[in-house]
C-alpha positions as CSV (number, residue, x, y, z in Angstrom):
1,X,10.7,19.4,37.8
2,X,14.1,20.8,38.6
3,X,15.2,24.2,37.1
4,X,18.1,22.4,35.3
5,X,15.6,20.0,33.5
6,X,13.4,23.0,32.6
7,X,16.3,24.9,31.2
8,X,17.3,21.9,29.1
9,X,13.7,21.6,27.9
10,X,13.6,25.3,27.1
11,X,16.8,25.0,25.2
12,X,15.3,22.2,23.1
13,X,12.3,24.6,22.4
14,X,14.6,27.4,21.3
15,X,16.7,25.1,19.1
16,X,13.6,23.8,17.4
17,X,12.0,27.3,17.0
18,X,15.1,29.2,15.8
19,X,17.2,27.0,13.7
20,X,16.6,25.4,10.3
21,X,18.6,22.4,11.2
22,X,19.3,21.1,14.7
23,X,21.9,18.5,15.7
24,X,19.5,17.3,18.4
25,X,16.3,17.0,16.4
26,X,15.4,16.1,12.8
27,X,14.5,19.1,10.6
28,X,10.8,19.7,10.9
29,X,8.4,22.5,10.2
30,X,4.6,22.7,10.7
31,X,4.3,25.1,7.9
32,X,5.1,25.4,4.2
33,X,8.0,28.0,4.5
34,X,7.5,28.9,0.9
35,X,4.3,30.6,1.9
36,X,4.9,34.1,3.1
37,X,4.3,34.7,6.8
38,X,3.2,38.1,8.1
39,X,2.9,39.6,11.6
40,X,0.1,41.8,12.7
41,X,0.8,45.4,11.5
42,X,-1.8,46.9,13.9
43,X,-0.3,45.4,17.1
44,X,-0.5,47.2,20.5
45,X,2.0,45.7,22.9
46,X,0.3,47.2,25.9
47,X,-2.9,45.5,25.1
48,X,-1.0,42.2,24.6
49,X,0.2,42.2,28.2
50,X,-1.4,39.8,30.7
51,X,-2.4,36.2,30.9
52,X,-2.9,34.0,27.8
53,X,-4.1,30.4,27.8
54,X,-2.8,28.0,25.1
55,X,-5.9,26.7,23.3
56,X,-4.0,24.7,20.6
57,X,-0.4,24.4,19.4
58,X,2.0,22.9,17.0
59,X,3.8,21.3,19.9
60,X,7.4,21.2,20.8
61,X,8.9,17.9,22.1
62,X,9.1,19.2,25.6
63,X,5.4,20.0,25.6
64,X,4.5,16.3,25.5
65,X,2.0,15.6,28.1
66,X,1.5,19.3,29.0
67,X,-1.8,20.6,29.8
68,X,-3.1,23.8,31.4
69,X,-0.5,25.7,29.5
70,X,-0.4,29.4,29.9
71,X,1.8,32.5,29.6
72,X,1.9,35.8,31.4
73,X,3.4,38.9,29.8
74,X,4.2,41.7,32.3
75,X,5.1,45.0,30.8
76,X,8.3,46.8,32.0
77,X,9.0,50.5,31.9
78,X,11.5,50.1,28.9
79,X,8.9,48.6,26.6
80,X,10.0,45.0,27.1
81,X,8.0,42.2,28.9
82,X,8.8,39.8,31.7
83,X,7.5,36.3,30.4
84,X,6.4,33.5,32.7
85,X,5.3,30.3,31.0
86,X,3.8,27.3,32.8
87,X,2.1,24.0,32.2
88,X,1.1,20.9,34.2
89,X,3.0,17.8,33.2
90,X,1.5,14.2,33.0
91,X,2.8,13.6,36.5
92,X,0.8,16.6,37.8
93,X,3.9,18.6,38.5
94,X,4.0,22.3,37.5
95,X,6.6,23.2,34.9
96,X,7.7,26.9,34.8
97,X,10.2,29.0,33.0
98,X,10.6,32.7,32.9
99,X,12.3,35.1,30.5
100,X,12.1,38.3,28.6
101,X,10.4,39.6,25.4
102,X,11.4,42.5,23.4
103,X,9.3,44.1,20.7
104,X,11.3,44.3,17.5
105,X,8.6,45.4,15.1
106,X,4.9,45.4,14.5
107,X,3.6,42.1,16.0
108,X,7.2,40.8,16.4
109,X,8.9,39.9,19.6
110,X,12.2,38.2,20.5
111,X,11.8,35.9,23.4
112,X,14.7,34.8,25.6
113,X,14.1,32.3,28.3
114,X,16.3,32.1,31.5
115,X,19.1,29.6,31.0
116,X,18.6,29.3,27.3
117,X,21.4,30.7,25.0
118,X,19.0,31.4,22.1
119,X,16.6,34.1,21.2
120,X,13.3,32.9,19.5
121,X,11.4,35.1,17.0
122,X,7.8,35.2,18.1
123,X,5.4,36.7,15.6
124,X,1.8,37.7,16.5
125,X,0.1,36.8,13.2
126,X,-3.4,38.0,14.3
127,X,-5.1,39.3,17.4
128,X,-8.8,40.0,17.4
129,X,-10.0,43.6,18.0
130,X,-10.7,43.0,21.7
131,X,-7.3,41.3,22.3
132,X,-9.2,38.2,23.4
133,X,-7.6,35.7,21.0
134,X,-4.2,35.7,19.3
135,X,-2.4,33.6,16.8
136,X,1.3,33.3,17.1
137,X,3.9,31.7,14.8
138,X,7.6,31.6,14.0
139,X,9.0,32.1,10.5
140,X,10.7,28.7,10.6
141,X,7.3,27.0,11.2
142,X,8.7,25.0,14.0
143,X,6.0,26.3,16.4
144,X,2.6,28.0,16.5
145,X,0.0,28.7,19.0
146,X,-3.6,29.8,19.4
147,X,-4.0,31.8,22.6
148,X,-7.0,33.1,24.4
149,X,-7.6,35.3,27.5
150,X,-9.8,32.5,29.0
151,X,-9.2,28.7,29.1
152,X,-12.2,28.3,26.7
153,X,-12.7,29.8,23.2
154,X,-15.8,30.4,21.2
155,X,-16.1,28.3,18.0
156,X,-16.0,31.4,15.7
157,X,-12.8,32.8,17.2
158,X,-11.2,29.3,17.1
159,X,-12.1,28.9,13.5
160,X,-10.8,32.4,12.7
161,X,-7.5,31.5,14.4
162,X,-7.3,28.3,12.3
163,X,-7.8,30.2,9.1
164,X,-5.0,32.6,10.0
165,X,-2.6,29.6,10.6
166,X,-3.6,28.1,7.3
167,X,-3.2,31.4,5.5
168,X,0.4,31.5,6.9
169,X,1.2,28.0,5.5
170,X,0.6,25.9,8.7
171,X,-0.6,22.4,8.2
172,X,-3.8,22.3,10.3
173,X,-3.7,18.5,10.5
174,X,-0.9,18.8,13.0
175,X,-2.5,21.3,15.3
176,X,-3.2,19.9,18.7
177,X,-5.8,21.1,21.1
178,X,-4.5,21.9,24.6
179,X,-6.3,20.3,27.5
180,X,-7.3,23.2,29.9
181,X,-9.6,21.0,31.9
182,X,-9.6,22.2,35.5
183,X,-8.0,25.5,34.8
184,X,-9.4,28.2,37.0
């Protein structure tokens, strides 16, 4: 997939995640926004660094057909992260986009992807004590993810992650499991 197409898809993600209304998409939220959402107060950005596999998500339109989705957070000396997101499309082609993440508060990041003129709020709602599983959401409810350090997750951690999403107002009936089959 060309860099231009990826940038357009990323822009669609950012519009969906950041805005309450988008001229390109109908208004939609995966969560009841009247329910308070809270980021993890005891969040250690240095432990969050590294590779994360998407176990399940409230998908964005550009994620249609994506599998083997993952993100890598590489720390920089200034406290920010380089971000590299990738997935495999239905056609088998690797889709990639890079960007930056800046910590703005406990469990809160702002993510900017290359070629996208928007900054997305990215809230870590929960991470287990060993930093093996994380739950991420956005205040607008237009996105949410269950992430894990390996392509497979134990049933107890998956259920804990689902409970965190539900507690933050997410509609679990819309949560989609990500196919990680064949991920090394």
